[in-house]
N, C-alpha and C positions, 0 to 999 in steps of 0.2 A: 599523369600516372594512370596505368592500367588499373581498372577497378578490381582486377583479380589480385593486385598487389596490396590492396588496402587491408590493414590489420584492424578489423572491426572492433575487436576487444579494446584496442588502444583508443579508438574513437570513443567508445563507451566510457573508458576511464577518464579521458580528457573532458568530455561533456559532464560527467558526474563531478569531477573536480571543480569545474567552473560553477556548476549548480550549487555545490556545498560551500564554496569559498565566498565569504562575505566579510568586508571590512578587514581583509588581511588574514582572516581565520578560516581554516578549512574544516573545523570541528563540526561534525554532524549534529544537528539539533533534533531533539526528541519533541516533535510537535504535538504528540499525544501523551506527554509525560505526566500531566495531572489527571487525577481520577475524575475530576469534573468533565474534562474534555473527552476522556475515554468513555465515560458514561453517556455523554451526549451522542457520541458515535454509535454506541450500542442501541440507544433508543431510536436513533435514526434508522438503523438496520432493521429494527423490529416494526417500524412504522412505514415510512415511505419506501424503505428498501426491502420490505418483506417479499413483495412479488418477485423482485430480482433474485433474492436468495433462493426462493422456491424454483425459479427457472434455472439457476446455477446448479442446484442439487439434481435436477432432472437431466442436466447435461453430463453429469459425472457417472462413471460406471462403478456404482457402489453395490456391494453384496454383503449379506449378513456376516460372512467370515472375513471381510476385508480389514486389512491394517492400513490406516490412512495417516499420512504426514501432512500437516498444515503448516506451511512456512510463512510466518508473519500472520499468526492467527488473530491478532487484535483481541477484542473482548469476547471472541467466540461466535461471531456472526455466522460462520460456516461450521466451525469445529463442533459447536454444541448441537445443532440439528443433525449433523453427520453422525455424531456419537450415538444417536438413537437408532441409526440404521446399520451400524457396522460393529465389529468385534472390538476394535481399539483405535484410538486417535492419539497421535503425539502432536502437541501444539507448541511450536517454537515462536517466541515473541520477545523482542528486545525492549519494548517500551515499558517503563515502570507503571504508568497509568493504565495502559491496556492490560498488562499482566495482572494488576491488582483487581480490575473489574472482571477479567476472565476467571480468576480464582474464586471471587465472590459468586459469580454466576454458577460455577461448578458446584460450589457448596450449597447454594440455595436450591439447586435442582437435584441435589443428591446423585450426581453423576460419578460413576466409579471407573469408567473406561477411558478417561482423558488423562494423559500424562503431559505435564507442562515443563518446558525448558525455557528459562528466562535468559535468552541470549539472542544476538543477531545471527542470521544464517552465516555471515562471513566469519564469525567467531566459533562456530560449531565444529567439533571433531566428529568424524563419522562414528567413532566408537560410542560416543555418548548418545547419539540419536538412534543408532542401530541401522539395520538395512532390511531388505526384502519387503518393501512396502508395496502393496497392491495399487495404491493411489497416492500420488504426490500432488499437492495443490500449492500454488503460490499466487495469491490473489492480491494484485497491486502491492506487493511486498518486497520486490527485488530491487530496492533502492540501495544497491551495493556498489562498492568501488570497483569490483572486478566481476563482471557478469559471466565470463567464461568459467571462472572458478566456481561461481554459484551453480551454473549448469552442470559442471563436472561432479560436484557434490550430489546434486539431485540424481544424476545418472548412477552414481555409486550406490545410492540407497534404494533406487527404484527397481522393482521387478515387474512392473505393470504399466499403468497409465499415468501420464504427467499432464497437468493442466496449468498453464501460465496465463494470467490475466494482466494486461498492461494498458498503456495509453496509446492511442493512434492520433497523431497530430497534436497541435497545441490545445491545451485545456482552457477552461473558462478562467481558472485561477492564474494560469500563465499570463493571460491578457491583463489581468488586474495587477499582478506583480510587476509586469513590464511598465505599466503606466506610472507606478509610484516608486519603483526601485531607485531611479536616479535621485529623487528628492530625499529618500531615506538614507541611501548609502553612497551617493555620489559616484555610481557606477552602473553599467548596463546590467539588466537582469539576464541570466542564462537559464533556460529551462532544462529540465532533466532529459536524458536521452529517451527516445520513444521506441516503439515496437519495430521500426525498420532496422535499427541497430541490433536489437535482440534477434531478429530473424536471421540477419547476416552472420551473427556469431554462431547461432545454431547450425546454419548451413555449412559454415566452415568446419564444424565439428562432425559433419556427416549426419545431422539430424534434420529432417525435412518435415516440419510440423504442419498439421492441418491448421487453417486459420478462418475465423470469421470476425467481422467488425460489426459493432452495434452501438447505438447511442444510449446514454444513461443521463437522466436528469438528476443532478446532485442537489440535495436540499439540506439546509441547516437552519434550525430555529433558535432564535435568541430572544430573551425576554425584554431586552433593551439594547440601545446602542452601546452602552458601557459593557454589557455582557458580551457583545460581539467583539468589541475592542480587546477585552481581556482574553477572549479565546484566540484571537488572531495575532497576539503579540509574538509568540514564537514563530508563527508562519512567516511573518514579515521581518523578524529579527529586530523588532522595535523596542529595545530594552532601555533606552535613555529617555528622559523627560521630553527632549526635543523631538525625538523620533516618535514618541508616543503621541505627541500633539499632531504631527503630520499624519499619522495613521488614523487618529480619531477624526480629523477633518476630512480625510479621503473617504473613509467608510461612511461618514455622514452624508456624503454626496452620492455614493454609488449603491448603498443598501436602502431599499424601499422600506419605510417604516409605516406600520399600521397605526390607526387612531390611538390605540393604547400604548404605542411606543415599541411594540414587539416587532420583530423582523423575521421574515422567512426568506433566506438567501437561496436563490435557485441559480443553477448553472448547468448547461448542457455540455457533455463531453463525449467524444468518440472513444470507445474502448475496443480491445481486441482480445480474443481468446485463442491461444495457440495450444494445441495438444498433440500428443503422440504416444505410441505404445512401445514399450521395451520388452523384448522377448529374450529372456536370459535362461 
């Protein structure tokens, strides 16, 4: 087949289907659905991830009168500091846990220029999110079934700069999932589609993004092995007692425990930033 004949969006759809399909079910799992896990993510972004957040803010073209759309805002790691620099932020977030922590953070900080929409980007109507955004950001949040549709919506609401952050190559957690997936689910693990598919979909849309690739050290702190097991249950889809036992044994061998039983889980991943400007 000539590479020019490849429908890259169909490639994305199939890879995403395989990634989400486990034990015969293709239902997407909310891995950040509990407030506890979302709060852990928030604390991580303020601690180990603080320097990265500052670096990201410096990369984005923000002005005092900017309207910013944050697609997949999580607990507000970017939306909250951005809100202090611009006129308005609209934060779209599907996860129950993430949205709960985001709302709490907004209330605690008395922020009045962030509007929250508790939906996934694939379920959003243009009318409810509005348009004419000076900046659109999607930071590791476009885990959607149809990436072209997601980009088309972004283009429809953007009148300025678009910044997409995603993964370049296999991640540290892909390697771990691959090692244990057959024991857990009696099937091969399929990773999510990576930035090469994104780029080709954009290219086919006539969008030629700037790109840069960079490493990030991802860290997660757990007070104990049981704390880590509880956190990773939805990640590994280990919902039965048998699968829970397999997961506990596996994590006990791969996660380094400190003398007090606590765990600092580290993993290096390569990330990519793609960005372009829309002149409408």
